[in-house]
Every structure is written in structure tokens, then in C-alpha cells.
N, C-alpha and C positions, 0 to 999 in steps of 0.2 A: 461779543463785546468783552467778555472776560479776558480774552487773549490780549486786548489793548491795555488792560489794567495791570500788567505784570509789575510795573514800577510801584504799584500800590500794595503789593504783597499778594494775598490770596483772597480777593473779594469773591463772594458767591452771591448769585441772585436768588436768594431764598424767597419764598412766597411773601414774607414780610417786607423785604427790600423791594421786590417787584411792586407791591401795593403802594409803598411810599413813592416810588418813581412815577407810577401811573397817577397817583393822587396829585403829586407835584406838577406833572405836566398838565393835568386838567385844571389845576388852580392857576397856572401861568397862562394857559390858553383862554380861560374864561369863556365868554360867549362868542368869541371870534371864529369866523369860518376859516376853512383852509385857504380860500382865496384872499381873505383879509390878512392872514398870517403871511402868505407868500408876498403880498404887496408890501407889508411892513418889512419883511426880510429884504426885498429888492430895494426899497428906499434906503435902508441902512447900508446895504452893500454899495449902492451908487454913491451915497454920502462918503463912505470910506475911500472909494476910488477918487472922488473929487479932492478929498483931504490929502491923499497921497500925492496927487498932482500939485497941489498948492505948496507942499513942503519939499517938492523935488524928489520924491521917491518913486515916481511912476516908471523909472527905468530899472527897478530891481527885478531879479528873476522871480518867476511865479513860485508859490509855496511848494508845489509839486517838484519843481526843478531843484529847490534848495534842499528838500528832504531826501531826494534820490541820491 
């Protein structure tokens, strides 16, 4: 992960930072199961796809194609 953060300077995953990250993820997840989180993710992604179709952006290249 640190390799992705080069634009941020020199971040380091110290034990304190790791604890903050883990605590933040747990707070965000709450009591939801992996299946519930996956369902929520899928619903959001499908909604974004529908929105892109409505605004005529459905023919844009995929993100992977634009980044490459």
C-alpha cells in the first residue's frame, strides 16, 4: 500500500496508524456481514452504471483502459 502513496510523501504504517485504520474500518462496517457489505457495494455500483447510462456516459472507456 505504501507504494501507492508516493504522491503523499513518505507515509508509514506505524502501529498507531494501523490501529486507527482498523478501528475506522470496524466503525464503518458496524454489525454488517461480508454478504451485506457486498450487497450494498453491488447496489451502489449498479446505480452508478445506470446513472452513467442516463447521462450518456455508457460508451466511455473502462477505467483500466484510461489509466493504461
